C-alpha positions, 0 to 999 in steps of 0.5 A: 581070195578067188581066182578072178581076184588073184588074176585081175585084182580087186578093182577088175573083179568089181568092175566086171561083176557090176556091169550088165554087159556080157562079152559075146566073144568066146574065141581068143585068137591073138596071143603069145602063150607058147612058152620060150619061142618069142617075146611072150610066155617064158615058161609053161607055168606062165602059159597055164596061168594066162589060159586059166585067166582066159577061161575065167573071162568066159573064153571057150577057145584060145588060138595062140599065135607066136611070132614068125619073123625071118631074121628073129623068130623062126618058128614053125610047126616043128617046134610050135606043135610039140609045145602046144601039146605039152600045154594041152596036157597040163590043161587036162591035168589041172582041169582047165576047161578051155580048147587050145590051138596054135597058129602064128603071127607072120611078119610080112618081111623079105622072107615071107613069100618063100614061106607062102610058097612052102605051103607049110604055114601055121594057119587056123579057122575053117578049113585052116585057111585063115592066117594072121599077119603083121607089118613093121611099125615104122613103114609099110613093107614094099612087098605087102601087095605081092604078099597079099596077092600070093596068099589069096591066090593060094586060097588063104584069107589074110587077117591083119593084126592090130592095124590101129598100131601102124600110124602110117595108116592112121595118118592116111586112113584111106589105106584101111579102106583099101585093105578091106577092099582087097579082102583083108580082114582087120583085127583090133587089139583089145588093149587099144580101146583103153589107150594102152599103147598111146592116144594116137593108137586109141584114136585110130582104133576109134576110127576103125570101130566107128567106121565098121572096119573091124572083123575080129578082136584079139587080146595080143596077150604076152604076159600077166599085165595084159591079162589083168587089163582085160576086165577094164577093156571089156567094160570100155564103151569102145569095146562094147561098140565093136562087139555090136558088129558081127565079129568073126571070132566065134566062127574060128 
C-alpha cells in the first residue's frame, strides 16, 4: 500500500487521482503540528506523519500555528522554536521534502494587547508582519477593535482565522465586510467547505467565497482525521471556487 493510501484511504486516493483539478495552494499556514503544546499533535511522530501527508498533497511549505491563549496555552518563541527545530531535524532524517516554519494562532482575549506591546509575537509572512488571530466562538470580544488597531499601528497585518465559524458574524454578514474594510485578511478553513463543522458554518463559508471575501485558506489540521478529509476538500466545488481567487498563501 502506498503512502497516499495509508494516509487518506482508498476512496480519498481514487477521488484525488481522477480529478483534473490541480490544487494551486502550495503553502499551508494554519495547523497545530507542534507536539505537546495545545490540542493538536501530542508526540513528534504525529507531527511527522501529518507533515508527510502535506508533502504527499503537494505542499512545499507548512507554517504551523499553535494556539496562544492567556489562561490556557501560554506558548511563546521560548518553547515553540526548540520544538520546531526538533521537527525540522526529523524531517531531514526521514527525507521529507517540505519547508517547516512555526508561528501562532492568537486568541484575542483580555491579555492580547499586552502581548502586542511586548513585541515578542510569533508572526510569519513577508518581513514577519503577518499574524493569525482567532475569536471566541460564542461572542465577539469587547477588545476586538482596540486589538486590531494596536496590531495595525505596530505594523502587523492581522489574519482572522475561520471567520465562517463565528456564527454571530454569520447572522450579521455585514460584519465580514466591516472587517475587510478595516484591512483584516480572512482565512477560510478548508474543512468548512465540506460541512465538517456544521451546515451553518458551511453556509457561511459559501457566502464568504461567493462574495470574494476570502484571502487565504488553511487546513486547521489537528490530527490524522483532518488530514484524511483533505482530498475530499480539494475535490469539492466550493474549494475549487475559492481557488479561483488570488489567494495569498503562496506569498507567505
